[in-house]
Every structure is written in C-alpha cells, then in structure tokens.
C-alpha positions in Angstrom: -33.4 -12.4 4.1 -32.5 -11.5 0.5 -28.9 -11.2 -0.5 -27.8 -8.6 -2.9 -25.4 -9.5 -5.6 -24.3 -6.0 -6.0 -21.3 -4.8 -4.5 -21.6 -2.7 -1.6 -21.0 1.3 -1.7 -17.7 0.8 0.3 -16.4 -1.8 -2.0 -17.4 0.4 -5.2 -15.7 3.3 -3.6 -12.5 1.2 -2.9 -12.4 0.2 -6.3 -12.8 3.4 -7.9 -9.8 4.6 -5.5 -7.7 1.8 -6.7 -8.4 2.6 -10.4 -7.5 6.1 -9.9 -4.2 5.1 -8.2 -3.6 2.5 -11.1 -4.3 5.3 -13.4 -1.8 8.0 -11.8 1.0 5.1 -11.9 0.2 4.5 -15.4 0.6 8.1 -16.2 3.9 8.3 -14.7 5.2 5.4 -16.2 3.8 6.2 -19.7 5.2 9.9 -19.4 8.7 8.9 -18.7 8.5 6.3 -21.5 7.5 8.9 -24.0 10.1 11.2 -22.5 12.7 8.7 -23.3 11.8 8.3 -26.9 15.0 8.5 -29.1 17.2 7.0 -26.4 18.6 3.5 -26.4 16.9 0.6 -24.8 19.3 0.6 -22.0 18.7 4.2 -21.1 14.8 3.5 -21.4 15.2 0.7 -18.9 17.3 2.8 -16.6 14.6 5.5 -16.5 11.8 3.1 -16.1 13.8 1.4 -13.3 14.2 4.7 -11.4 10.3 5.1 -11.8 9.7 1.9 -10.5 11.7 2.6 -7.3 9.7 5.7 -6.9 6.5 4.0 -7.2 7.8 1.5 -4.5 8.4 4.1 -2.0 5.0 5.8 -2.7 3.2 2.7 -2.4 5.0 1.8 0.8 4.1 5.2 2.2 0.5 4.9 1.2 0.3 1.4 2.7 1.8 2.7 6.1 -0.6 5.8 6.1 -3.5 3.8 5.4 -2.4 1.2 8.1 -2.0 3.9 10.8 -5.4 5.3 9.8 -7.2 2.2 9.8 -5.7 1.1 13.3 -6.8 4.4 14.7 -10.4 4.2 13.4 -10.7 0.6 14.5 -9.6 1.7 18.0 -11.7 4.7 17.9 -14.7 2.5 16.9 -13.6 -0.1 19.5 -13.9 2.5 22.1 -17.2 3.8 21.0 -18.7 0.2 20.9 -18.1 0.0 24.8 -20.7 2.7 25.1 -23.2 0.9 23.0 -24.0 -2.8 22.6 -22.4 -3.0 19.1 -20.3 -6.2 18.0 -16.6 -5.8 18.6 -15.4 -7.9 16.0 -15.0 -5.5 13.0 -13.3 -2.9 15.0 -10.9 -5.3 16.4 -10.2 -6.7 13.0 -9.6 -3.3 11.5 -7.1 -2.5 14.4 -5.2 -5.7 13.9 -5.3 -5.1 10.0 -3.9 -1.8 10.5 -1.2 -2.6 12.8 -0.2 -5.3 10.2 -0.1 -2.8 7.4 2.5 -0.9 9.4 4.5 -3.7 10.7 5.0 -6.0 7.8 7.3 -3.8 5.7 9.5 -3.2 9.1 9.7 -6.9 9.7 10.7 -7.5 5.9 13.5 -5.0 6.3 14.7 -6.1 9.6 14.6 -9.9 8.7 16.6 -9.4 5.3 19.0 -7.1 7.0 19.8 -9.7 9.7 19.4 -13.0 7.8 21.1 -12.1 4.4 24.4 -10.8 3.9 25.8 -7.2 4.8 24.9 -6.2 1.2 21.2 -6.9 1.6 19.0 -3.8 1.9 15.5 -5.4 2.5 13.2 -3.4 0.7 15.7 -0.7 -0.6 16.5 -3.1 -3.3 13.0 -2.7 -4.8 13.1 1.1 -3.7 10.9 1.0 -0.9 13.1 2.9 1.6 
C-alpha cells in the first residue's frame, strides 16, 4: 500500500476555507484601522477593541453552527451505517466533536460565572456573547 504525502481533498478545502475566514477578518480589522487614521492611539485602540469583540462573537457563532452541523451529520452518518457494514468510529467521533464544539463555550460561561466573583462575565469579557 502506497501512502501519499499530499493532503487530501477535504484537508485542502478546509485550509482554503480557513484562509478565507482569515482574509475576511484581516479586511475588517484593516478597514477599521484605516478609517481610524488621524485619531489618537487611544481612540484607535478602542476602535480595534470593539472590532475584536465583534470578531469574538462571530467566531463563537461559527463554532456553534459548525458544531451543530457536524453533530447532525455524524448522527445521520451513524444511522446510515447501521444499514450497511461501514465502520462506525468516524460518525461517532464526528458526533462527539460536534457536541463538544457546542458545549465547551457554554461550560466556560457557566464555570466562570459560578466560580469567579459576581463581576465575571465569562466569554462576555472577550466579546463572545
């Protein structure tokens, strides 16, 4: 059996998708930095901080949507694998990873609100809520 050193088609499409997300984020940050020209350093920092909070919210929403999609696809693939003799490891892993992508931000919020003092806002501090 020959092992190829080239990345698979799925890996290439994932890398291209991540590159697009990085490019969009860079455009948003660069646009706000250019729009802030002529302002003081404090004003530029405040504007970029606001952009960072918006990016944090967007990343959290994207992760949750991808998690729900991955869990749903894994569940459908697991149900379909019962009709044939396909291995069930990958659908189970997809379901678990998708569920964790949804659950981890919720657990971080809950843990920080419970453990830390009353002023703690969990992921609100980084703009994720």
